[in-house]
N, C-alpha and C positions, 0 to 999 in steps of 0.2 A: 468469767467471774467479774470482769470490770463492769460490764453492763448491769449486773445485779447490784453491785455496790453503788453505782451511780444512781440507779433507780431508788435504792434505799435511802441514799443521801437526799435525792430530790424529794422523796416523800416526807422525810423528816423536816426539810427546809419548808416545804409547802405547809405542813402541819403547824410549824412554829409561826409562820406568817399568818395563817388563818385563825389561830387560837385567839388573838386579841379581838377579831371581828365577832367571834361567838360571844365574848363577854359584852361587847358593845351592844349587840342585838338583844341580849337578855336584859341589859339595863334599860334599853329603850322600851321594850314591851312591858317592863315592870311599872313604868310611869304612865302607861296608857290608861286613860279614864274616859268614861262616857258621861253624858250629862242628860238626865231625864231619859227621854226616848231616843236621843241622838247618840248612837254608838261611835266609839273611837274607830277609825280615824276620819270620820265624816264631818262635813259642814252641812247643817240642816237648816231648812227654812220653814218657818211656821206661819200660818195665816192669821196671826193675831199679834198683839203687842206684849205677849208673854211667851214664855217657852214651855207652857203647859200643854198637855194633850199630845196628839200625834203630829209629827212633822208632815209637811205636804210635799217636800222635795229634799233629796240629799245628794251631795256631790263629794267625790273623792279624788278626782284627777287633777293634777297640777297642769296648768296650761299657760301658754304665753298670751292668750287672748281671753276676752270675757266670754264665758259660757252663757247661753241663753237661759233666762229664768222666766217662767210664765209670770207676767206682770200681776202684782197683787198689792193691795193696800187694805189694811195695815199688814205689817210683816215683822218678824223677828228672826235673827240669825244666831246660830250657835256654832262655834268653831271648836271641835274637840281635839284638833291636831295640836301636838305638843311643841312643834318647832316652826310651823308654817302660818303665815298671816293670810287673811282673805280680804280682797278688795271687793266691795259691793258697788255696783253701778245702779243708780236710781234717777228718776226724774221728779222734779218738783217745780211748780210754777212755770212750766214750759221749758225748763233748762235741765241739762244732764249734769250729774255730780257723781263723785265717788267718795266712799268712806272706807276706813280700814278697821278690820276686826282682828285683834291680836290673837296669838296662840292661846287656846283655852279661854277665849273671850266670847262675849255676847253683844248683840246690838239690837235695839228696839226702835222701830220707825217713829214712835211717838217722841223720841228724844231729838229728832231732826225735823219736826213738823208733820206733814202728811204726805210723804213721798210714795212713789210706786217703784218697787224693785224691778229691774230689767235684766241684770246680769251679775255674774260673780267670777272672780279669778282667784284660784288658790296659788299663792306665791311661795316659792322656795325661800325659807328664812322668815324671820319675824318682823320684816319691814315691808311696807307697801311702797 
């Protein structure tokens, strides 16, 4: 009998500990939103200075390094992620730069001249 009651207590404790996680998961998915043709939780790159039409590339994985992006000018970036920022790597005038796109934010290459995007990194958290 002791093992049955220990198992029952263990199940009750595990259920009590996991219950708050179910509520958190439900709350996070309730705030998920897409933007145009870019679905949550992606970062989409468009081949123009607007976010209209279809995206040309989408990314979802958080990495500690810049992921390769097929170079393009002009470009725009949409970040549909609710809590993660995106660092954009680009070249302009022979130099390499980075820019930050906040959670649920957008960036247009026309706002920073005529750059060529070369990479992106999805960061954990809302800071670059």
